[in-house]
C-alpha positions as a Markdown table, in Angstrom:
| # | Residue | x | y | z |
|---|---|---|---|---|
| 1 | Unk | 132.1 | 111.7 | 116.0 |
| 2 | Unk | 134.7 | 114.2 | 116.9 |
| 3 | Unk | 135.1 | 116.1 | 120.1 |
| 4 | Unk | 134.4 | 119.3 | 118.2 |
| 5 | Unk | 131.1 | 117.8 | 117.0 |
| 6 | Unk | 130.1 | 116.7 | 120.5 |
| 7 | Unk | 130.9 | 120.2 | 121.8 |
| 8 | Unk | 128.7 | 121.8 | 119.1 |
| 9 | Unk | 125.9 | 119.5 | 120.0 |
| 10 | Unk | 126.3 | 120.4 | 123.7 |
| 11 | Unk | 126.2 | 124.1 | 122.9 |
| 12 | Unk | 123.1 | 123.8 | 120.8 |
| 13 | Unk | 121.4 | 121.8 | 123.4 |
| 14 | Unk | 122.2 | 124.3 | 126.2 |
| 15 | Unk | 121.0 | 127.2 | 124.0 |
| 16 | Unk | 117.7 | 125.5 | 123.3 |
| 17 | Unk | 117.2 | 124.7 | 127.0 |
| 18 | Unk | 117.9 | 128.3 | 128.0 |
| 19 | Unk | 115.6 | 129.6 | 125.3 |
| 20 | Unk | 112.6 | 127.4 | 125.7 |
| 21 | Unk | 113.1 | 126.2 | 129.4 |
| 22 | Unk | 111.3 | 122.8 | 128.7 |
| 23 | Unk | 110.4 | 120.3 | 131.4 |
| 24 | Unk | 113.0 | 117.6 | 131.1 |
| 25 | Unk | 113.1 | 114.1 | 132.5 |
| 26 | Unk | 116.6 | 112.8 | 132.7 |
| 27 | Unk | 116.9 | 109.1 | 132.1 |
| 28 | Unk | 120.4 | 107.6 | 132.4 |
| 29 | Unk | 121.1 | 104.7 | 130.1 |
| 30 | Unk | 122.6 | 102.8 | 132.9 |
| 31 | Unk | 119.5 | 103.1 | 135.0 |
| 32 | Unk | 117.3 | 102.2 | 132.1 |
| 33 | Unk | 119.2 | 99.0 | 131.3 |
| 34 | Unk | 119.5 | 98.1 | 135.0 |
| 35 | Unk | 115.7 | 98.4 | 135.7 |
| 36 | Unk | 113.7 | 99.2 | 132.6 |
| 37 | Unk | 110.4 | 98.6 | 134.2 |
| 38 | Unk | 111.1 | 101.3 | 136.8 |
| 39 | Unk | 112.4 | 103.8 | 134.3 |
| 40 | Unk | 109.5 | 103.2 | 131.9 |
| 41 | Unk | 107.2 | 103.8 | 134.9 |
| 42 | Unk | 108.9 | 107.0 | 135.6 |
| 43 | Unk | 108.6 | 108.1 | 132.0 |
| 44 | Unk | 104.9 | 107.3 | 131.9 |
| 45 | Unk | 104.3 | 109.1 | 135.2 |
| 46 | Unk | 106.1 | 112.1 | 133.9 |
| 47 | Unk | 103.9 | 112.2 | 130.8 |
| 48 | Unk | 100.8 | 111.6 | 132.9 |
| 49 | Unk | 100.2 | 108.3 | 131.1 |
| 50 | Unk | 98.7 | 105.2 | 132.6 |
| 51 | Unk | 100.7 | 101.9 | 132.7 |
| 52 | Unk | 99.4 | 99.5 | 130.0 |
| 53 | Unk | 99.7 | 95.7 | 130.3 |
| 54 | Unk | 100.9 | 95.6 | 126.7 |
| 55 | Unk | 104.1 | 97.4 | 127.9 |
| 56 | Unk | 104.9 | 94.6 | 130.4 |
| 57 | Unk | 104.1 | 92.0 | 127.8 |
| 58 | Unk | 106.4 | 93.7 | 125.2 |
| 59 | Unk | 109.1 | 93.9 | 127.9 |
| 60 | Unk | 108.8 | 90.2 | 128.6 |
| 61 | Unk | 109.3 | 89.3 | 124.9 |
| 62 | Unk | 112.0 | 91.9 | 124.4 |
| 63 | Unk | 114.3 | 92.3 | 127.4 |
| 64 | Unk | 116.5 | 95.3 | 127.6 |
| 65 | Unk | 120.2 | 94.3 | 127.2 |
| 66 | Unk | 123.1 | 96.8 | 127.8 |
| 67 | Unk | 125.0 | 97.0 | 124.5 |
| 68 | Unk | 127.4 | 99.8 | 125.3 |
| 69 | Unk | 131.1 | 99.0 | 124.8 |
| 70 | Unk | 133.8 | 100.7 | 126.8 |
| 71 | Unk | 134.8 | 104.1 | 125.5 |
| 72 | Unk | 138.2 | 102.7 | 124.6 |
| 73 | Unk | 136.5 | 100.5 | 122.0 |
| 74 | Unk | 135.6 | 103.6 | 120.1 |
| 75 | Unk | 138.3 | 106.1 | 120.9 |
| 76 | Unk | 142.0 | 106.0 | 121.6 |
| 77 | Unk | 143.2 | 107.0 | 125.0 |
| 78 | Unk | 144.6 | 110.2 | 123.5 |
| 79 | Unk | 141.2 | 111.1 | 121.9 |
| 80 | Unk | 139.4 | 110.4 | 125.2 |
| 81 | Unk | 141.9 | 112.7 | 127.0 |
| 82 | Unk | 141.1 | 115.5 | 124.5 |
| 83 | Unk | 137.3 | 115.0 | 124.9 |
| 84 | Unk | 137.7 | 115.1 | 128.7 |
| 85 | Unk | 139.7 | 118.3 | 128.4 |
| 86 | Unk | 137.2 | 120.0 | 126.1 |
| 87 | Unk | 134.3 | 119.0 | 128.4 |
| 88 | Unk | 136.2 | 120.4 | 131.4 |
| 89 | Unk | 136.8 | 123.6 | 129.7 |
| 90 | Unk | 133.1 | 123.9 | 128.9 |
| 91 | Unk | 132.2 | 123.2 | 132.4 |
| 92 | Unk | 134.5 | 125.9 | 133.6 |
| 93 | Unk | 133.1 | 128.4 | 131.2 |
């Protein structure tokens, strides 16, 4: 995915959030992979759903394993620099 495509996705997301003002629960990948039980509990609580024993059973059989590779495995240092610059420009406005 190019930096331009990432920026377009970001713009579309921000426009939708501004327009509809949804309730959003932010879940970081790193937090989820570090403690999936806690994060799933947060998600269920957010949705007003009760914890079900089948969830714990499923987690026991299917542990969450971080699979992210470092950014450098996907992009060259030059492309990462360009992405950072575009994101900084967007943050500044």
